[in-house]
C-alpha positions, 0 to 999 in steps of 0.5 A: 836804553837808559838815559843818565841825568846829569846835574846842573852846575850853578853860578854866583851873584848879587841880592837886594838892599833893605828899608830903613829900620822905621819904615820896615817896622811899618810893614809888619804884617797885622798881628805880628810881634810880642811872640817868644822865638818861634822855634820853642814849642815845635813852631817854625816861623819863616819868612816869604817874600810874598803871599800865597796866591794859589793852591793849585799847581797849575795856576801856581805863581812861583816859588812862594806857592811852591814852598806850600805846595811841596809841603802838602803835596808829593811829586814823584821826585823832590829837589834834594837838599844841599850845595849841588843840584840833585833830586831824591824819590817821593811819591816814586818808589822807582822811576827810570827813563827807559828811552828818550821819550818814555819814563817808567815809575812805580809809586809808593803803597803808603800815601793817601789823600785827605778828605776821604779821597783814597790812595794815591794811584797811578790815575792821579799822575795822569790827571795832574801832569795831563791837565797842566798841558791840557788846552782847557786847563788854559794852565800858564805853567804849561811850559814846564811840562814841555813836550808831555803826550800823556801818562800811560797807566799800566797798573794801579800804582805804576805808568809810564810818562810818555814824551812827543820827543826828548826833554832834557828839562824834564829831571831839573823842572817839569818833575821836581818842580810846581808841575810835578805836584800829584793832586787828587783826581776824585777831589779835583773833578768833584770841584769842578777841576780847579782849586783856588786857595783852599786845598782840596786834598792833600797827602804830603808831611803837612797839611795847610791848617789855614791861611790868613791873606797877607797875614800868614799861612799855618801848615800842620803835621799830617796825621796820616803821613807815613814817610819820615816824620817832619820835625816841626809840628807847626809851620808858619810862613809870613809874607814880608815883602821887604828884607829889613823888615824881616831882618828887624823880625828875625832879631826880635826873635819873630822868625827862624828863618829869613833871607836878608839884604846884602846891605846887612851881609857884612854885619851878620859875617861878624855875627848872628843875634840870638846865635843864629847863622848867616848862610850865603848861597848862589841865586838863579833869579834874574832882574831886568827892565822891560818895555812894553812893545804894544804901548803906542809910546813905545813903538819906536825901537830907536826910542827904546834903544835909546832908554837901553843904552842911558840906563847905567847898571853899575850905577844901579849895582851900587845905589840899590844892591850896595855894590854887592851885585853883579850886572847880568849879560842876559836872563841865563846865569852863569853856571848855565848852558847858554849863558853869555860872556856879555851881553850887545849892550855894555852895563855902562850907560853911554849917554852920547849913544842915547841921545843919538838914538833919541835924536834918530827916533824923531821923539820928543818931550817923551814922558814914560811911567815905569811900574815897580814893585814897592821894595827898597831895591827896586824903588831906588833902582827906578829912581836910578833909572829915573835920573839917568833918562833924564840926562837924555830928556826922557822924563820918567814917572815912577808908579810904586805898586804893591804885591798884588797889584804889581803881579796883576799888571801883566795883562794891563794894556797900559803898562809901559816900563817895568821893573821885574824879577823872576825866579829860575830853575837850573835849566835854561829852559825855564828862563826862555819859556816866559818870553815866547809868543804864547806867553804874551798877556801871561808872564811875557809882559813885554809882548816881545813876540819873535819867530826865531826865538820861539823856534830856538825855545822849542828846539833847544830842549831837545839838544843833548850837545851841551855846546850846541845848546849854549849856543842857541841859548845865547842866540835867543838872549840876542834877539831879546836885546835886539828887540830893545825891550830889555834892559838886563840888570842882575842875578842876585844872590841869596844870603839868609839867617837862621836861629839857632834851633833850626837845621835848614834844608835848602836847595843849591839857590838857597831856596827853602824845601820847608817839609826837610827843615831840621832842628838842631 
């Protein structure tokens, strides 16, 4: 039988606040400034909220890397730009799910790898997919591939993806996102099976010409690309953590495309400088406060519950998100299966309840540390949390970290409390994947380990009944909240601006698909 893919719906939410103009100007990357509008001369300049971490899809750190990967590699299918979730063919000339566990594909015959590594074949697909799930690879992105068994090669460019069991997110995550990137088997094996920051072989419409850490990544046209020609000769990607910094750069003509702060949306609605345009998209991101269950100071569940009740989410929304963001009920956004209509703990703080729980815990003179990214939204939220915890007698030290140090904190045994934010894809499986016992020490910063949660995650992706699937994911979020390790905050939103000469190509959640950006 033929399995049809159903598009996933997406909800709406709120986003981030910027810094002061003075602080933002000081945060510009080295060498940034004094340039004309990027769209001139065939160069597109875009902002990324962080710097590249890995050029290897098996070790990608998320959307920051994927913006580059999707341009220099190919997948069987890619996300289709637009307001509704859909996909389109990329390296595949044909792809069809012939039964719940078998997907046949045929590759185009005009895609080749750089460096003399030859044409893309089904062996490359097999190598790329199977290395993600191989135990020896130790890929943190293994959950994206779900129950992949293997890829059966049936011809030079033909093959069949074989699953151990049905996997609904195959079409929404595994194939069109990070793990779907196809790399050269020859190039990777010659390099010992792993790439770090330099591509070993590329095949997409762009090549990564250079990378200057913390300054910019430069993509240039691939002269051997046989598909539809990309619009831009060069794409420069500049890592800028703070939205306000990016807004200053955009208004000075230094950027053609950037996400902006919620605090600037009202101003941009009245008009975007230099003939630009404001776009507003929903978001799938989720932000939360987490507590490390393994830390000696956080072993007491009553203490953790006291912290949950003492955090006033609406106050955080007002102070850090300009009142434009909405409190979340969990890690799964509205519009996706499993979104809860309300959380177990109301978003408003209950200081009386928090004080009672703290008293029941028997803990006194509590002093804790909260790690947060050096970004105004999060530092402001941290200050609000610091103030509200003080209401019940808990002293909180706010530890502000730069991007590199912050994202290296996942395996830090001294981690106590953390303000975190993850990207998301249009399937609830992607939300729960990072909080399983298997992810402890990787993406599961809270060291949350729950047998029932793991069972739900490992079975819900096979469920074809949307209502039953939703109930399962709702229960999974209940378990997270009941542990006392999580205080859910918001799903944010995606406002961005682009210059007059640019036609952006965006996913329905506003994330950029750079290879498809056009010219006005």
